[in-house]
C-alpha positions in Angstrom: -8.2 -4.4 -12.3 -6.6 -5.8 -9.2 -5.5 -8.9 -11.1 -4.0 -6.7 -13.8 -1.9 -4.7 -11.2 -0.8 -8.0 -9.6 0.3 -9.5 -13.0 2.1 -6.3 -14.1 3.9 -6.2 -10.7 4.9 -9.9 -10.9 6.3 -9.4 -14.5 8.3 -6.3 -13.6 9.5 -7.8 -10.3 10.6 -11.0 -12.1 12.5 -8.9 -14.7 14.2 -6.9 -12.0 15.3 -10.1 -10.1 17.5 -11.0 -13.1 18.5 -7.4 -14.1 20.2 -5.3 -11.4 20.4 -2.4 -13.8 16.6 -2.3 -14.2 16.2 -2.7 -10.4 18.5 0.3 -9.8 16.5 2.4 -12.3 13.2 1.7 -10.7 14.0 1.6 -7.0 13.0 4.5 -4.7 16.1 6.5 -3.8 15.4 9.6 -1.8 18.5 11.5 -3.0 17.8 10.8 -6.7 14.2 11.9 -6.3 15.0 15.1 -4.4 18.2 16.2 -6.0 17.8 14.9 -9.6 14.0 15.2 -9.8 13.5 11.5 -10.7 9.9 11.6 -9.4 8.9 8.5 -11.3 10.8 6.5 -8.6 8.0 7.4 -6.2 5.8 5.1 -8.3 8.1 2.6 -9.9 9.6 1.2 -6.7 6.2 -0.4 -6.0 6.6 -2.7 -9.0 9.8 -4.3 -7.9 10.5 -6.5 -4.8 13.4 -7.9 -2.8 12.6 -11.5 -3.4 9.8 -14.0 -4.2 8.6 -14.1 -0.6 8.3 -10.3 -0.5 6.5 -10.3 -3.8 4.2 -13.2 -3.0 3.1 -11.7 0.4 2.3 -8.3 -1.1 0.5 -9.7 -4.1 -1.6 -12.1 -2.1 -2.7 -9.3 0.2 -3.3 -7.0 -2.8 -5.4 -9.5 -4.6 -7.5 -10.4 -1.5 -8.3 -6.9 -0.3 -8.0 -5.2 -3.7 -10.9 -7.2 -5.0 -13.1 -5.9 -2.1 -12.2 -2.3 -2.8 -12.5 -2.5 -6.6 -15.8 -4.3 -6.3 -17.1 -1.6 -4.0 -16.0 1.2 -6.4 -17.4 -0.5 -9.5 -20.7 -1.1 -7.7 -21.2 2.6 -6.9 -19.4 4.3 -9.8 -19.8 1.8 -12.6 -17.1 -0.4 -14.2 -14.9 2.2 -15.9 -15.1 5.0 -13.3 -14.8 2.5 -10.4 -11.6 0.9 -11.8 -10.2 4.4 -12.5 -10.8 5.3 -8.9 -9.1 2.1 -7.8 -6.0 2.8 -9.9 -6.0 6.4 -8.5 -6.2 5.0 -4.9 -3.4 2.5 -5.5 -1.0 4.8 -7.3 -1.6 7.7 -4.9 -0.9 5.4 -1.9 2.4 4.4 -3.6 3.4 8.0 -3.9 2.2 9.2 -0.5 3.7 6.2 1.3 7.2 7.5 0.5 6.8 11.2 1.2 8.0 11.0 4.8 11.1 9.0 3.9 11.8 11.4 1.0 11.8 14.4 3.4 13.9 12.5 6.0 16.5 11.0 3.6 16.6 13.5 0.7 20.4 14.1 1.2 21.2 10.4 1.8 22.7 8.8 -1.3 22.2 5.3 0.2 18.6 5.3 1.2 16.6 2.9 -1.0 13.2 1.3 -0.8 11.2 -1.1 -2.9 8.0 -3.1 -2.8 4.3 -2.4 -2.9 3.8 -2.7 0.9 2.8 1.0 1.3 0.1 0.8 -1.4 -1.1 -2.6 -0.2 -1.5 -1.1 3.2 -3.6 1.6 1.7 -5.8 -0.9 -0.1 -6.1 -3.0 3.1 -7.2 0.0 5.1 -9.7 1.0 2.4 -11.2 -2.5 2.7 -11.4 -2.0 6.5 -13.3 1.2 5.9 -15.7 -0.6 3.6 -16.1 -3.5 6.1 -14.8 -2.8 9.6 -15.5 -6.4 10.6 -13.5 -8.0 7.8 -11.3 -10.9 9.1 -7.6 -10.4 8.8 -5.0 -13.0 9.7 -1.8 -11.8 11.3 1.2 -14.2 10.9 2.0 -16.2 13.1 -1.3 -15.8 15.0 -3.6 -18.6 13.7 -6.9 -16.8 14.5 -8.3 -14.0 12.3 -8.6 -10.5 13.8 -11.5 -8.1 12.9 -10.3 -5.2 10.7 -11.6 -2.7 13.3 -9.1 -4.1 15.8 -6.3 -4.9 13.4 -6.2 -1.3 12.0 -5.2 0.6 15.2 -2.8 -2.1 16.2 -1.1 -2.0 12.8 -0.7 1.8 13.0 0.7 1.7 16.5 3.1 -1.1 15.6 4.2 0.7 12.4 5.0 3.9 14.2 6.8 2.1 17.1 9.0 0.2 14.7 9.6 3.2 12.5 11.0 5.0 15.5 12.9 2.0 16.7 14.4 1.1 13.3 17.1 -1.4 12.6 15.0 -4.1 10.8 15.3 -2.8 7.2 11.5 -2.7 6.7 9.7 0.5 5.6 7.4 0.9 8.5 6.9 4.6 7.7 5.6 3.5 4.2 3.2 1.1 5.9 1.9 3.8 8.2 1.5 6.6 5.7 0.2 4.2 3.0 -2.5 3.0 5.4 -3.5 6.5 6.4 -3.6 7.6 2.7 -5.9 4.6 1.9 -8.4 5.8 4.5 -8.3 9.5 3.6 -8.4 9.0 -0.2 -11.3 6.5 0.1 -13.3 9.1 2.0 -12.5 11.7 -0.5 -13.6 9.4 -3.3 -16.9 8.6 -1.6 -17.5 10.8 1.5 -20.5 8.7 2.6 -18.1 5.8 3.2 -17.2 7.3 6.6 -20.9 7.4 7.7 -21.4 3.8 6.4 -18.3 2.8 8.4 -19.8 4.2 11.7 -23.2 2.6 11.0 -21.7 -0.8 10.4 -19.8 -0.6 13.7 -23.0 0.5 15.6 -25.2 -2.1 13.9 -22.9 -5.1 14.3 
């Protein structure tokens, strides 16, 4: 299922690279969502990207960490139900990652966002919940960082940069996508939180 989402995202992103009209129809625009009720944009924006580097970074992260989450779900819930839960997690994180920006920019004609980063953050944090000691590489630091350490640092950095602004990156989406990934994962399988604590204590 992870590979399917990756392939669909690559195909749609590639089409939008060469079709500005398609890109404008799919991009998240807070004004169009709030004022013209184009709610589909809170999902469609995650399937288009600014450029190949943006796309490649997100899809590599999604494939790496998405397989961990999807495998966990299918192990406990079975193939069909597990994959449905994974799709639910991913699409929900896409939606929830933009809620804060929607409320903040709902009267701003010019506020746009695109890319799967919010949903990928949700999947990444779901994988940390599954394995708190998972190794995560932070560019440009060459050494991997345990997920248990990476998670809090990522949230603090995202909130700091969201308040600072000025770099044209959706840090709010990263933050709320990540939080959504944790909350939704626990709702899907509540014992996951207990397992998370036990894995920390028993390491």
